[in-house]
N, CA, C, O and the ligand as a Tripos MOL2 file, in Angstrom:
@<TRIPOS>MOLECULE
protein
  277   275    70     0     0
PROTEIN
NO_CHARGES

@<TRIPOS>ATOM
      1 N           5.5830  -23.2730  -18.3630 N.3       1 MET1
      2 CA          5.4010  -21.8270  -18.5050 C.3       1 MET1
      3 C           3.9800  -21.5190  -18.9670 C.2       1 MET1
      4 O           3.4380  -22.1620  -19.8660 O.2       1 MET1
      5 N           3.4150  -20.5410  -18.3350 N.am      2 GLU2
      6 CA          2.1240  -20.0130  -18.7830 C.3       2 GLU2
      7 C           2.3730  -18.7040  -19.5020 C.2       2 GLU2
      8 O           3.3930  -18.0500  -19.2870 O.2       2 GLU2
      9 N           1.4410  -18.3250  -20.3530 N.am      3 ILE3
     10 CA          1.5520  -17.0500  -21.0480 C.3       3 ILE3
     11 C           0.3170  -16.2240  -20.7450 C.2       3 ILE3
     12 O          -0.8100  -16.7000  -20.8820 O.2       3 ILE3
     13 N           0.5360  -14.9740  -20.3290 N.am      4 ALA4
     14 CA         -0.5940  -14.0900  -20.0630 C.3       4 ALA4
     15 C          -0.3490  -12.7510  -20.7310 C.2       4 ALA4
     16 O           0.7880  -12.2870  -20.8230 O.2       4 ALA4
     17 N          -1.4240  -12.1370  -21.1940 N.am      5 THR5
     18 CA         -1.3200  -10.7840  -21.7320 C.3       5 THR5
     19 C          -2.0830   -9.8480  -20.8060 C.2       5 THR5
     20 O          -3.2660  -10.0480  -20.5300 O.2       5 THR5
     21 N          -1.3900   -8.8340  -20.3390 N.am      6 ILE6
     22 CA         -1.9950   -7.8550  -19.4330 C.3       6 ILE6
     23 C          -2.1030   -6.5310  -20.1790 C.2       6 ILE6
     24 O          -1.1080   -6.0080  -20.6800 O.2       6 ILE6
     25 N          -3.3110   -5.9960  -20.2470 N.am      7 LYS7
     26 CA         -3.4980   -4.6820  -20.8830 C.3       7 LYS7
     27 C          -3.1760   -3.5980  -19.8580 C.2       7 LYS7
     28 O          -3.6100   -3.6580  -18.7080 O.2       7 LYS7
     29 N          -2.4070   -2.6070  -20.3030 N.am      8 ILE8
     30 CA         -1.8940   -1.5930  -19.3760 C.3       8 ILE8
     31 C          -2.3210   -0.1970  -19.8200 C.2       8 ILE8
     32 O          -2.2900    0.1320  -21.0050 O.2       8 ILE8
     33 N          -2.7150    0.6080  -18.8470 N.am      9 LYS9
     34 CA         -3.0590    2.0070  -19.1040 C.3       9 LYS9
     35 C          -2.0140    2.8890  -18.4480 C.2       9 LYS9
     36 O          -1.5630    2.6000  -17.3400 O.2       9 LYS9
     37 N          -1.6240    3.9670  -19.1270 N.am     10 GLY10
     38 CA         -0.7380    4.9400  -18.5000 C.3      10 GLY10
     39 C           0.6620    4.9800  -19.0750 C.2      10 GLY10
     40 O           1.4730    5.8110  -18.6660 O.2      10 GLY10
     41 N           0.9650    4.0890  -20.0250 N.am     11 MET11
     42 CA          2.2810    4.1310  -20.6670 C.3      11 MET11
     43 C           2.2570    5.2070  -21.7450 C.2      11 MET11
     44 O           1.3330    5.2590  -22.5570 O.2      11 MET11
     45 N           3.2830    6.0730  -21.7520 N.am     12 THR12
     46 CA          3.2890    7.1460  -22.7450 C.3      12 THR12
     47 C           4.5070    7.1140  -23.6650 C.2      12 THR12
     48 O           4.4970    7.7390  -24.7260 O.2      12 THR12
     49 N           5.5510    6.3960  -23.2700 N.am     13 CYS13
     50 CA          6.7660    6.4300  -24.0820 C.3      13 CYS13
     51 C           7.5770    5.1520  -23.8600 C.2      13 CYS13
     52 O           7.1910    4.2890  -23.0710 O.2      13 CYS13
     53 N           8.7020    5.0440  -24.5650 N.am     14 MET14
     54 CA          9.5320    3.8520  -24.4270 C.3      14 MET14
     55 C          10.1480    3.7510  -23.0280 C.2      14 MET14
     56 O          10.5330    2.6670  -22.5910 O.2      14 MET14
     57 N          10.2390    4.8920  -22.3300 N.am     15 GLY15
     58 CA         10.7300    4.8530  -20.9460 C.3      15 GLY15
     59 C           9.7820    4.0440  -20.0700 C.2      15 GLY15
     60 O          10.2130    3.2500  -19.2340 O.2      15 GLY15
     61 N           8.4840    4.2580  -20.2730 N.am     16 CYS16
     62 CA          7.4750    3.4920  -19.5260 C.3      16 CYS16
     63 C           7.5930    2.0130  -19.8700 C.2      16 CYS16
     64 O           7.5600    1.1530  -18.9890 O.2      16 CYS16
     65 N           7.7290    1.7300  -21.1540 N.am     17 VAL17
     66 CA          7.8450    0.3460  -21.6160 C.3      17 VAL17
     67 C           9.0450   -0.3220  -20.9430 C.2      17 VAL17
     68 O           8.9560   -1.4470  -20.4510 O.2      17 VAL17
     69 N          10.1700    0.4000  -20.9360 N.am     18 ASN18
     70 CA         11.3850   -0.1700  -20.3500 C.3      18 ASN18
     71 C          11.2650   -0.3550  -18.8490 C.2      18 ASN18
     72 O          11.7620   -1.3430  -18.3080 O.2      18 ASN18
     73 N          10.6000    0.6000  -18.1500 N.am     19 SER19
     74 CA         10.5010    0.3850  -16.7100 C.3      19 SER19
     75 C           9.6060   -0.7970  -16.3980 C.2      19 SER19
     76 O           9.8880   -1.5490  -15.4650 O.2      19 SER19
     77 N           8.5460   -0.9770  -17.1480 N.am     20 ILE20
     78 CA          7.6970   -2.1520  -16.9060 C.3      20 ILE20
     79 C           8.4630   -3.4380  -17.2120 C.2      20 ILE20
     80 O           8.3730   -4.4170  -16.4720 O.2      20 ILE20
     81 N           9.2070   -3.4200  -18.2970 N.am     21 ARG21
     82 CA         10.0460   -4.5930  -18.6440 C.3      21 ARG21
     83 C          10.9740   -4.9580  -17.4790 C.2      21 ARG21
     84 O          11.0530   -6.1140  -17.0630 O.2      21 ARG21
     85 N          11.6780   -3.9300  -16.9620 N.am     22 ASN22
     86 CA         12.6480   -4.1880  -15.9010 C.3      22 ASN22
     87 C          11.9900   -4.6910  -14.6290 C.2      22 ASN22
     88 O          12.5090   -5.5860  -13.9640 O.2      22 ASN22
     89 N          10.8440   -4.1130  -14.2940 N.am     23 ILE23
     90 CA         10.1240   -4.5330  -13.0940 C.3      23 ILE23
     91 C           9.7110   -5.9950  -13.2180 C.2      23 ILE23
     92 O           9.8780   -6.7810  -12.2850 O.2      23 ILE23
     93 N           9.1710   -6.3450  -14.3770 N.am     24 LEU24
     94 CA          8.7040   -7.7220  -14.5700 C.3      24 LEU24
     95 C           9.8630   -8.7090  -14.5820 C.2      24 LEU24
     96 O           9.7600   -9.8070  -14.0350 O.2      24 LEU24
     97 N          10.9640   -8.3120  -15.2090 N.am     25 LEU25
     98 CA         12.1150   -9.2220  -15.3070 C.3      25 LEU25
     99 C          12.7320   -9.5100  -13.9450 C.2      25 LEU25
    100 O          13.4240  -10.5130  -13.7730 O.2      25 LEU25
    101 N          12.4800   -8.6250  -12.9710 N.am     26 ASN26
    102 CA         13.0220   -8.8260  -11.6260 C.3      26 ASN26
    103 C          12.1750   -9.7410  -10.7610 C.2      26 ASN26
    104 O          12.5580  -10.0710   -9.6390 O.2      26 ASN26
    105 N          11.0270  -10.1520  -11.2770 N.am     27 ILE27
    106 CA         10.1580  -11.0300  -10.4950 C.3      27 ILE27
    107 C          10.5580  -12.4800  -10.7480 C.2      27 ILE27
    108 O          10.5830  -12.9230  -11.8960 O.2      27 ILE27
    109 N          10.8720  -13.2260   -9.6790 N.am     28 PRO28
    110 CA         11.2380  -14.6310   -9.8560 C.3      28 PRO28
    111 C          10.1170  -15.3980  -10.5440 C.2      28 PRO28
    112 O           8.9410  -15.2160  -10.2290 O.2      28 PRO28
    113 N          10.4890  -16.2520  -11.4820 N.am     29 GLY29
    114 CA          9.5050  -17.0690  -12.1860 C.3      29 GLY29
    115 C           9.0950  -16.4840  -13.5230 C.2      29 GLY29
    116 O           8.4070  -17.1350  -14.3100 O.2      29 GLY29
    117 N           9.5240  -15.2390  -13.7810 N.am     30 VAL30
    118 CA          9.1820  -14.6060  -15.0560 C.3      30 VAL30
    119 C          10.2530  -14.9280  -16.0870 C.2      30 VAL30
    120 O          11.4490  -14.7700  -15.8420 O.2      30 VAL30
    121 N           9.7940  -15.3800  -17.2370 N.am     31 GLY31
    122 CA         10.7140  -15.7010  -18.3250 C.3      31 GLY31
    123 C          10.6820  -14.6110  -19.3750 C.2      31 GLY31
    124 O          10.9390  -13.4410  -19.0900 O.2      31 GLY31
    125 N          10.3620  -15.0120  -20.5890 N.am     32 GLN32
    126 CA         10.3520  -14.0770  -21.7040 C.3      32 GLN32
    127 C           9.1800  -13.1040  -21.5780 C.2      32 GLN32
    128 O           8.0710  -13.5170  -21.2410 O.2      32 GLN32
    129 N           9.4120  -11.8350  -21.8410 N.am     33 ILE33
    130 CA          8.3160  -10.8750  -21.8190 C.3      33 ILE33
    131 C           8.4040   -9.9460  -23.0210 C.2      33 ILE33
    132 O           9.4780   -9.6840  -23.5620 O.2      33 ILE33
    133 N           7.2290   -9.4600  -23.4160 N.am     34 GLU34
    134 CA          7.1880   -8.4790  -24.4920 C.3      34 GLU34
    135 C           6.2470   -7.3650  -24.0670 C.2      34 GLU34
    136 O           5.0690   -7.6110  -23.8050 O.2      34 GLU34
    137 N           6.7600   -6.1350  -23.9970 N.am     35 VAL35
    138 CA          5.9230   -4.9910  -23.6350 C.3      35 VAL35
    139 C           5.8510   -4.0720  -24.8470 C.2      35 VAL35
    140 O           6.8750   -3.7300  -25.4390 O.2      35 VAL35
    141 N           4.6270   -3.6740  -25.2130 N.am     36 THR36
    142 CA          4.4620   -2.7970  -26.3700 C.3      36 THR36
    143 C           3.5700   -1.6090  -26.0010 C.2      36 THR36
    144 O           2.6870   -1.7120  -25.1490 O.2      36 THR36
    145 N           3.8270   -0.4800  -26.6660 N.am     37 LEU37
    146 CA          2.9950    0.7180  -26.4850 C.3      37 LEU37
    147 C           1.7300    0.6110  -27.3260 C.2      37 LEU37
    148 O           0.6580    1.0630  -26.9230 O.2      37 LEU37
    149 N           1.8720    0.0100  -28.4950 N.am     38 GLU38
    150 CA          0.7490   -0.0940  -29.4310 C.3      38 GLU38
    151 C           0.6390   -1.5250  -29.9250 C.2      38 GLU38
    152 O           1.3860   -1.9210  -30.8200 O.2      38 GLU38
    153 N          -0.2760   -2.3140  -29.3640 N.am     39 PRO39
    154 CA         -1.2160   -1.9680  -28.2970 C.3      39 PRO39
    155 C          -0.5210   -1.8900  -26.9400 C.2      39 PRO39
    156 O           0.5270   -2.5080  -26.7560 O.2      39 PRO39
    157 N          -1.0790   -1.1460  -25.9860 N.am     40 PRO40
    158 CA         -0.4510   -0.9950  -24.6760 C.3      40 PRO40
    159 C          -0.6530   -2.2310  -23.8080 C.2      40 PRO40
    160 O          -1.6570   -2.3580  -23.1080 O.2      40 PRO40
    161 N           0.3060   -3.1270  -23.8640 N.am     41 GLN41
    162 CA          0.1510   -4.3800  -23.1400 C.3      41 GLN41
    163 C           1.4870   -5.0590  -22.8850 C.2      41 GLN41
    164 O           2.5100   -4.7250  -23.4820 O.2      41 GLN41
    165 N           1.4370   -6.0230  -21.9760 N.am     42 ALA42
    166 CA          2.6030   -6.8480  -21.6950 C.3      42 ALA42
    167 C           2.2090   -8.3030  -21.8740 C.2      42 ALA42
    168 O           1.2110   -8.7620  -21.3180 O.2      42 ALA42
    169 N           2.9970   -9.0180  -22.6520 N.am     43 THR43
    170 CA          2.8060  -10.4600  -22.7800 C.3      43 THR43
    171 C           3.9360  -11.1170  -21.9980 C.2      43 THR43
    172 O           5.1160  -10.8750  -22.2550 O.2      43 THR43
    173 N           3.5520  -11.9420  -21.0520 N.am     44 ILE44
    174 CA          4.5130  -12.4540  -20.0750 C.3      44 ILE44
    175 C           4.4720  -13.9770  -20.0220 C.2      44 ILE44
    176 O           3.4080  -14.5780  -19.8700 O.2      44 ILE44
    177 N           5.6370  -14.5840  -20.1500 N.am     45 HIS45
    178 CA          5.7680  -16.0220  -19.9250 C.3      45 HIS45
    179 C           6.2010  -16.1820  -18.4710 C.2      45 HIS45
    180 O           7.1940  -15.5910  -18.0480 O.2      45 HIS45
    181 N           5.4660  -16.9730  -17.7150 N.am     46 PHE46
    182 CA          5.8350  -17.1250  -16.3040 C.3      46 PHE46
    183 C           5.5390  -18.5320  -15.8040 C.2      46 PHE46
    184 O           4.6990  -19.2530  -16.3410 O.2      46 PHE46
    185 N           6.2610  -18.8840  -14.7630 N.am     47 ASN47
    186 CA          6.0790  -20.1800  -14.1240 C.3      47 ASN47
    187 C           5.0610  -20.0110  -12.9980 C.2      47 ASN47
    188 O           5.3490  -19.3740  -11.9850 O.2      47 ASN47
    189 N           3.8800  -20.5770  -13.1780 N.am     48 SER48
    190 CA          2.7970  -20.3380  -12.2230 C.3      48 SER48
    191 C           3.0260  -21.0480  -10.8950 C.2      48 SER48
    192 O           2.2760  -20.8330   -9.9430 O.2      48 SER48
    193 N           4.0510  -21.8920  -10.8200 N.am     49 ALA49
    194 CA          4.4050  -22.5020   -9.5400 C.3      49 ALA49
    195 C           5.2250  -21.5220   -8.7050 C.2      49 ALA49
    196 O           5.3590  -21.6970   -7.4940 O.2      49 ALA49
    197 N           5.7720  -20.4940   -9.3490 N.am     50 VAL50
    198 CA          6.6500  -19.5370   -8.6640 C.3      50 VAL50
    199 C           5.9660  -18.1910   -8.4560 C.2      50 VAL50
    200 O           6.0930  -17.5810   -7.3940 O.2      50 VAL50
    201 N           5.2450  -17.7320   -9.4650 N.am     51 THR51
    202 CA          4.5670  -16.4420   -9.3460 C.3      51 THR51
    203 C           3.1790  -16.5260   -9.9630 C.2      51 THR51
    204 O           2.9150  -17.3590  -10.8290 O.2      51 THR51
    205 N           2.3050  -15.6510   -9.5040 N.am     52 LYS52
    206 CA          0.9170  -15.6740   -9.9830 C.3      52 LYS52
    207 C           0.6290  -14.4420  -10.8310 C.2      52 LYS52
    208 O           1.3060  -13.4200  -10.7240 O.2      52 LYS52
    209 N          -0.3740  -14.5630  -11.6630 N.am     53 LEU53
    210 CA         -0.7770  -13.4500  -12.5280 C.3      53 LEU53
    211 C          -1.0870  -12.1990  -11.6990 C.2      53 LEU53
    212 O          -0.7200  -11.0880  -12.0800 O.2      53 LEU53
    213 N          -1.7680  -12.3920  -10.5560 N.am     54 ASP54
    214 CA         -2.1070  -11.2480   -9.6960 C.3      54 ASP54
    215 C          -0.8590  -10.5270   -9.2050 C.2      54 ASP54
    216 O          -0.8510   -9.3030   -9.0760 O.2      54 ASP54
    217 N           0.1800  -11.2820   -8.9370 N.am     55 GLU55
    218 CA          1.4320  -10.6910   -8.4630 C.3      55 GLU55
    219 C           2.0610   -9.8280   -9.5690 C.2      55 GLU55
    220 O           2.6090   -8.7590   -9.2990 O.2      55 GLU55
    221 N           1.9730  -10.3020  -10.7950 N.am     56 LEU56
    222 CA          2.5080   -9.5550  -11.9320 C.3      56 LEU56
    223 C           1.7260   -8.2600  -12.1240 C.2      56 LEU56
    224 O           2.3080   -7.2010  -12.3590 O.2      56 LEU56
    225 N           0.4000   -8.3560  -12.0210 N.am     57 LYS57
    226 CA         -0.4480   -7.1710  -12.1680 C.3      57 LYS57
    227 C          -0.1410   -6.1630  -11.0690 C.2      57 LYS57
    228 O          -0.0480   -4.9630  -11.3280 O.2      57 LYS57
    229 N           0.0170   -6.6510   -9.8410 N.am     58 GLU58
    230 CA          0.3030   -5.7620   -8.7180 C.3      58 GLU58
    231 C           1.6160   -5.0160   -8.9050 C.2      58 GLU58
    232 O           1.7250   -3.8400   -8.5600 O.2      58 GLU58
    233 N           2.6110   -5.7050   -9.4540 N.am     59 ALA59
    234 CA          3.9060   -5.0610   -9.6800 C.3      59 ALA59
    235 C           3.7680   -3.9070  -10.6690 C.2      59 ALA59
    236 O           4.4190   -2.8730  -10.5240 O.2      59 ALA59
    237 N           2.9190   -4.0920  -11.6710 N.am     60 ILE60
    238 CA          2.6900   -3.0370  -12.6720 C.3      60 ILE60
    239 C           1.9520   -1.8650  -12.0230 C.2      60 ILE60
    240 O           2.2720   -0.7050  -12.2790 O.2      60 ILE60
    241 N           0.9760   -2.1720  -11.1940 N.am     61 ILE61
    242 CA          0.2070   -1.1300  -10.5050 C.3      61 ILE61
    243 C           1.0970   -0.3690   -9.5200 C.2      61 ILE61
    244 O           1.0270    0.8570   -9.4230 O.2      61 ILE61
    245 N           1.9340   -1.1110   -8.7920 N.am     62 ASP62
    246 CA          2.8660   -0.4750   -7.8390 C.3      62 ASP62
    247 C           3.8090    0.4840   -8.5440 C.2      62 ASP62
    248 O           4.2870    1.4440   -7.9390 O.2      62 ASP62
    249 N           4.0810    0.2310   -9.8160 N.am     63 ALA63
    250 CA          4.9810    1.0920  -10.5750 C.3      63 ALA63
    251 C           4.2760    2.3370  -11.0960 C.2      63 ALA63
    252 O           4.8960    3.1880  -11.7340 O.2      63 ALA63
    253 N           2.9610    2.4410  -10.8190 N.am     64 GLY64
    254 CA          2.2450    3.6520  -11.1690 C.3      64 GLY64
    255 C           1.4000    3.5640  -12.4400 C.2      64 GLY64
    256 O           0.9460    4.5800  -12.9660 O.2      64 GLY64
    257 N           1.1980    2.3460  -12.9210 N.am     65 PHE65
    258 CA          0.3790    2.1730  -14.1210 C.3      65 PHE65
    259 C          -0.9450    1.5210  -13.7440 C.2      65 PHE65
    260 O          -1.1270    1.0470  -12.6230 O.2      65 PHE65
    261 N          -1.8560    1.5080  -14.6990 N.am     66 GLU66
    262 CA         -3.1520    0.8810  -14.4520 C.3      66 GLU66
    263 C          -3.2390   -0.3920  -15.2840 C.2      66 GLU66
    264 O          -2.7300   -0.4730  -16.4020 O.2      66 GLU66
    265 N          -3.8980   -1.3750  -14.6970 N.am     67 VAL67
    266 CA         -4.1200   -2.6330  -15.3980 C.3      67 VAL67
    267 C          -5.5910   -2.6980  -15.7760 C.2      67 VAL67
    268 O          -6.4620   -2.4660  -14.9380 O.2      67 VAL67
    269 N          -5.8680   -3.0130  -17.0340 N.am     68 VAL68
    270 CA         -7.2420   -3.0750  -17.5160 C.3      68 VAL68
    271 C          -7.6780   -4.5340  -17.5600 C.2      68 VAL68
    272 O          -7.0150   -5.3670  -18.1770 O.2      68 VAL68
    273 N          -8.7730   -4.8370  -16.9170 N.am     69 ASP69
    274 CA         -9.2500   -6.2300  -16.8950 C.3      69 ASP69
    275 C         -10.1900   -6.5340  -18.0410 C.2      69 ASP69
    276 O         -10.6740   -7.6600  -18.1600 O.2      69 ASP69
    277 CU          7.0860    7.0520  -20.3870 Cu       70 CU70
@<TRIPOS>BOND
     1     1     2 1
     2     2     3 1
     3     3     4 2
     4     3     5 am
     5     5     6 1
     6     6     7 1
     7     7     8 2
     8     7     9 am
     9     9    10 1
    10    10    11 1
    11    11    12 2
    12    11    13 am
    13    13    14 1
    14    14    15 1
    15    15    16 2
    16    15    17 am
    17    17    18 1
    18    18    19 1
    19    19    20 2
    20    19    21 am
    21    21    22 1
    22    22    23 1
    23    23    24 2
    24    23    25 am
    25    25    26 1
    26    26    27 1
    27    27    28 2
    28    27    29 am
    29    29    30 1
    30    30    31 1
    31    31    32 2
    32    31    33 am
    33    33    34 1
    34    34    35 1
    35    35    36 2
    36    35    37 am
    37    37    38 1
    38    38    39 1
    39    39    40 2
    40    39    41 am
    41    41    42 1
    42    42    43 1
    43    43    44 2
    44    43    45 am
    45    45    46 1
    46    46    47 1
    47    47    48 2
    48    47    49 am
    49    49    50 1
    50    50    51 1
    51    51    52 2
    52    51    53 am
    53    53    54 1
    54    54    55 1
    55    55    56 2
    56    55    57 am
    57    57    58 1
    58    58    59 1
    59    59    60 2
    60    59    61 am
    61    61    62 1
    62    62    63 1
    63    63    64 2
    64    63    65 am
    65    65    66 1
    66    66    67 1
    67    67    68 2
    68    67    69 am
    69    69    70 1
    70    70    71 1
    71    71    72 2
    72    71    73 am
    73    73    74 1
    74    74    75 1
    75    75    76 2
    76    75    77 am
    77    77    78 1
    78    78    79 1
    79    79    80 2
    80    79    81 am
    81    81    82 1
    82    82    83 1
    83    83    84 2
    84    83    85 am
    85    85    86 1
    86    86    87 1
    87    87    88 2
    88    87    89 am
    89    89    90 1
    90    90    91 1
    91    91    92 2
    92    91    93 am
    93    93    94 1
    94    94    95 1
    95    95    96 2
    96    95    97 am
    97    97    98 1
    98    98    99 1
    99    99   100 2
   100    99   101 am
   101   101   102 1
   102   102   103 1
   103   103   104 2
   104   103   105 am
   105   105   106 1
   106   106   107 1
   107   107   108 2
   108   107   109 am
   109   109   110 1
   110   110   111 1
   111   111   112 2
   112   111   113 am
   113   113   114 1
   114   114   115 1
   115   115   116 2
   116   115   117 am
   117   117   118 1
   118   118   119 1
   119   119   120 2
   120   119   121 am
   121   121   122 1
   122   122   123 1
   123   123   124 2
   124   123   125 am
   125   125   126 1
   126   126   127 1
   127   127   128 2
   128   127   129 am
   129   129   130 1
   130   130   131 1
   131   131   132 2
   132   131   133 am
   133   133   134 1
   134   134   135 1
   135   135   136 2
   136   135   137 am
   137   137   138 1
   138   138   139 1
   139   139   140 2
   140   139   141 am
   141   141   142 1
   142   142   143 1
   143   143   144 2
   144   143   145 am
   145   145   146 1
   146   146   147 1
   147   147   148 2
   148   147   149 am
   149   149   150 1
   150   150   151 1
   151   151   152 2
   152   151   153 am
   153   153   154 1
   154   154   155 1
   155   155   156 2
   156   155   157 am
   157   157   158 1
   158   158   159 1
   159   159   160 2
   160   159   161 am
   161   161   162 1
   162   162   163 1
   163   163   164 2
   164   163   165 am
   165   165   166 1
   166   166   167 1
   167   167   168 2
   168   167   169 am
   169   169   170 1
   170   170   171 1
   171   171   172 2
   172   171   173 am
   173   173   174 1
   174   174   175 1
   175   175   176 2
   176   175   177 am
   177   177   178 1
   178   178   179 1
   179   179   180 2
   180   179   181 am
   181   181   182 1
   182   182   183 1
   183   183   184 2
   184   183   185 am
   185   185   186 1
   186   186   187 1
   187   187   188 2
   188   187   189 am
   189   189   190 1
   190   190   191 1
   191   191   192 2
   192   191   193 am
   193   193   194 1
   194   194   195 1
   195   195   196 2
   196   195   197 am
   197   197   198 1
   198   198   199 1
   199   199   200 2
   200   199   201 am
   201   201   202 1
   202   202   203 1
   203   203   204 2
   204   203   205 am
   205   205   206 1
   206   206   207 1
   207   207   208 2
   208   207   209 am
   209   209   210 1
   210   210   211 1
   211   211   212 2
   212   211   213 am
   213   213   214 1
   214   214   215 1
   215   215   216 2
   216   215   217 am
   217   217   218 1
   218   218   219 1
   219   219   220 2
   220   219   221 am
   221   221   222 1
   222   222   223 1
   223   223   224 2
   224   223   225 am
   225   225   226 1
   226   226   227 1
   227   227   228 2
   228   227   229 am
   229   229   230 1
   230   230   231 1
   231   231   232 2
   232   231   233 am
   233   233   234 1
   234   234   235 1
   235   235   236 2
   236   235   237 am
   237   237   238 1
   238   238   239 1
   239   239   240 2
   240   239   241 am
   241   241   242 1
   242   242   243 1
   243   243   244 2
   244   243   245 am
   245   245   246 1
   246   246   247 1
   247   247   248 2
   248   247   249 am
   249   249   250 1
   250   250   251 1
   251   251   252 2
   252   251   253 am
   253   253   254 1
   254   254   255 1
   255   255   256 2
   256   255   257 am
   257   257   258 1
   258   258   259 1
   259   259   260 2
   260   259   261 am
   261   261   262 1
   262   262   263 1
   263   263   264 2
   264   263   265 am
   265   265   266 1
   266   266   267 1
   267   267   268 2
   268   267   269 am
   269   269   270 1
   270   270   271 1
   271   271   272 2
   272   271   273 am
   273   273   274 1
   274   274   275 1
   275   275   276 2
@<TRIPOS>SUBSTRUCTURE
     1 MET1         2 RESIDUE 1 A MET
     2 GLU2         6 RESIDUE 1 A GLU
     3 ILE3        10 RESIDUE 1 A ILE
     4 ALA4        14 RESIDUE 1 A ALA
     5 THR5        18 RESIDUE 1 A THR
     6 ILE6        22 RESIDUE 1 A ILE
     7 LYS7        26 RESIDUE 1 A LYS
     8 ILE8        30 RESIDUE 1 A ILE
     9 LYS9        34 RESIDUE 1 A LYS
    10 GLY10       38 RESIDUE 1 A GLY
    11 MET11       42 RESIDUE 1 A MET
    12 THR12       46 RESIDUE 1 A THR
    13 CYS13       50 RESIDUE 1 A CYS
    14 MET14       54 RESIDUE 1 A MET
    15 GLY15       58 RESIDUE 1 A GLY
    16 CYS16       62 RESIDUE 1 A CYS
    17 VAL17       66 RESIDUE 1 A VAL
    18 ASN18       70 RESIDUE 1 A ASN
    19 SER19       74 RESIDUE 1 A SER
    20 ILE20       78 RESIDUE 1 A ILE
    21 ARG21       82 RESIDUE 1 A ARG
    22 ASN22       86 RESIDUE 1 A ASN
    23 ILE23       90 RESIDUE 1 A ILE
    24 LEU24       94 RESIDUE 1 A LEU
    25 LEU25       98 RESIDUE 1 A LEU
    26 ASN26      102 RESIDUE 1 A ASN
    27 ILE27      106 RESIDUE 1 A ILE
    28 PRO28      110 RESIDUE 1 A PRO
    29 GLY29      114 RESIDUE 1 A GLY
    30 VAL30      118 RESIDUE 1 A VAL
    31 GLY31      122 RESIDUE 1 A GLY
    32 GLN32      126 RESIDUE 1 A GLN
    33 ILE33      130 RESIDUE 1 A ILE
    34 GLU34      134 RESIDUE 1 A GLU
    35 VAL35      138 RESIDUE 1 A VAL
    36 THR36      142 RESIDUE 1 A THR
    37 LEU37      146 RESIDUE 1 A LEU
    38 GLU38      150 RESIDUE 1 A GLU
    39 PRO39      154 RESIDUE 1 A PRO
    40 PRO40      158 RESIDUE 1 A PRO
    41 GLN41      162 RESIDUE 1 A GLN
    42 ALA42      166 RESIDUE 1 A ALA
    43 THR43      170 RESIDUE 1 A THR
    44 ILE44      174 RESIDUE 1 A ILE
    45 HIS45      178 RESIDUE 1 A HIS
    46 PHE46      182 RESIDUE 1 A PHE
    47 ASN47      186 RESIDUE 1 A ASN
    48 SER48      190 RESIDUE 1 A SER
    49 ALA49      194 RESIDUE 1 A ALA
    50 VAL50      198 RESIDUE 1 A VAL
    51 THR51      202 RESIDUE 1 A THR
    52 LYS52      206 RESIDUE 1 A LYS
    53 LEU53      210 RESIDUE 1 A LEU
    54 ASP54      214 RESIDUE 1 A ASP
    55 GLU55      218 RESIDUE 1 A GLU
    56 LEU56      222 RESIDUE 1 A LEU
    57 LYS57      226 RESIDUE 1 A LYS
    58 GLU58      230 RESIDUE 1 A GLU
    59 ALA59      234 RESIDUE 1 A ALA
    60 ILE60      238 RESIDUE 1 A ILE
    61 ILE61      242 RESIDUE 1 A ILE
    62 ASP62      246 RESIDUE 1 A ASP
    63 ALA63      250 RESIDUE 1 A ALA
    64 GLY64      254 RESIDUE 1 A GLY
    65 PHE65      258 RESIDUE 1 A PHE
    66 GLU66      262 RESIDUE 1 A GLU
    67 VAL67      266 RESIDUE 1 A VAL
    68 VAL68      270 RESIDUE 1 A VAL
    69 ASP69      274 RESIDUE 1 A ASP
    70 CU70       277 GROUP 0 **** ****
């Protein structure tokens, strides 16, 4: 498992946090995740043989949020 922290822009409430959580949990290869509003970020444990960091970022962007590099 690899661990990555992705900084996210555009989350305003726990509803946003929960939708990002659900989106990430549906991606194969994703294990434990922690999404917080303060600071606005997602810490994701994932199997890099199954999914890539870029794929995780894209899923967040597709959901209508911004990813800060
Ligand atoms: Cu919200």
